[in-house]
Phi, psi and omega in degrees: 000309180294324180295319179297318180294321181291326177291325182294329183250020180291156179304326181296318179292323179295318178297318179296320179294319178295319179297318179296321179294319178297316179297321179295317178294320179296318178297320178296318179295318179295322177296318179297315179294327178296320178289327181277345188305313180302318180291319180294320178296316177298321179296316181292316185288318188257350181238297184293315180302306177299325179296314179296318180296322178295321177295323177295317180295331181299337179251024184226160167258123181201134179258006179094352184233312184278198179276150178275149175228148183290133183246352183065227180263013184299320180295320179292321176297322179295318180296314184291326184272347183285118182295326179293320178292324176295319179294321178297323177296318177296319177300319180295316178296319179297318176299317180296316180297323180284318189280309192298306181296317182296317180297316182291318178295317179295316181297319179295317180298315180294316180298320180297320179287325180292339176298340180255015183275354177065229184291340180278001184300314182296321179296312181295323179297317177295320180299314181287332184279344184305316179298335182295322182268006176272142180303139179298328178295317178294319178298315180295324179295320177296313182287338174297322175290319181293332180270358178295120187293341183271320185242007185292121173294334177295315178292323177298322178295317179297320179293324183293335179257013174082017179259151178293143179256104185284161170271091195306314189264359179245333178279123184298334181286336188246353187292316177291317173302327177296316177298321180296321178300315179297316180297319178296315182298317183284324185269356185297318184299319179298315181292326177299313180299318180294317178294322178296320177297319178294320179294323180290340179273356177286125181302128180295331182299326179294318179292322178293321177295322178294323176297318180296325180281358177086019180287141177276177182297320180294320179295319179295322179295316185283321187267338184239304188295306183296316177301319181283344178267358185299326176298322177294319179298318179298312181300313182292325179293320179294309182293326181291318179295316178299315180295321182290328177289345182254016182297133181209316192297320179300314183297318183293320179290319181293318192231001178057228183260012184242032180296134177289168184304319182292348184255359185273144175238177186296313182293325175300319178295320179300314180295317180297313183294320184283314191251357173249319179263349179055040175249080187289335178294310179295318179298319179292323177297318178295319178296322179295319177296318178299317178299316180295319179297314180294322177296319180293317179298318179295320179297320179295316179298318179290330180288320183273353184294337180297338183275341185223353179266129181241126180254135177271146180268000000 
């Protein structure tokens, strides 16, 4: 009896058990990597690889055909000193300022009201979400007709109520707001669905307790709903800002490659410089600056979220 027990716990048996465990863990890891391999290869080939190559091009002179030559910081100096690129950056920021807050406030208001829609909630949610799954080209084509100053029903509506009907895509004052209107209309459904999901996750017991304590609708909204909805607000603010800084498709459909200075954005400039002027170095430098700006904005949002974002356990 004692001999059998001593053999079972002998150093030789312990070493064999550890080796078997290592082999089992190695097989599990290899199996996991085998399943992940297609996604990892795609990530490296289509994301990491182009990102690294773009960073290399940012410090190079290259027209896409000949040999590359080292440019140092010349491309970045060109981007910073170009007045048109600075104006395009201002246009992009103006588009973001117009689109992001209005879209989020509108989406929250609609989502808050849809919570009281009863059985029609699913229908309205699908109705609002339809533009999100519609091609941006198709959306821009529809709004191109709506912005036509001669046949636009939108302008006719404005005239009927005594308001001026602007030339949306030709007047420098209204071209960026016109893009923002299209962006808000198409992206509203996604934010509504996200806000509705956040509202449905708020514990009903907290709202019922607030009712028992005599809290009004505004107090419940301010003290319970908005704090518990703050993770959703943070997520949507980050993704909305990133998306708004990358606006391009509306401009290209509306104006093709001849967009005037007041209508250009940063990504539109990147495409123009790279594929119209074949200056891939400058285009990559501009893209790198855009990447750094978005990374910094996201970092700031994540840094300050500790002060106002509340997570439920």
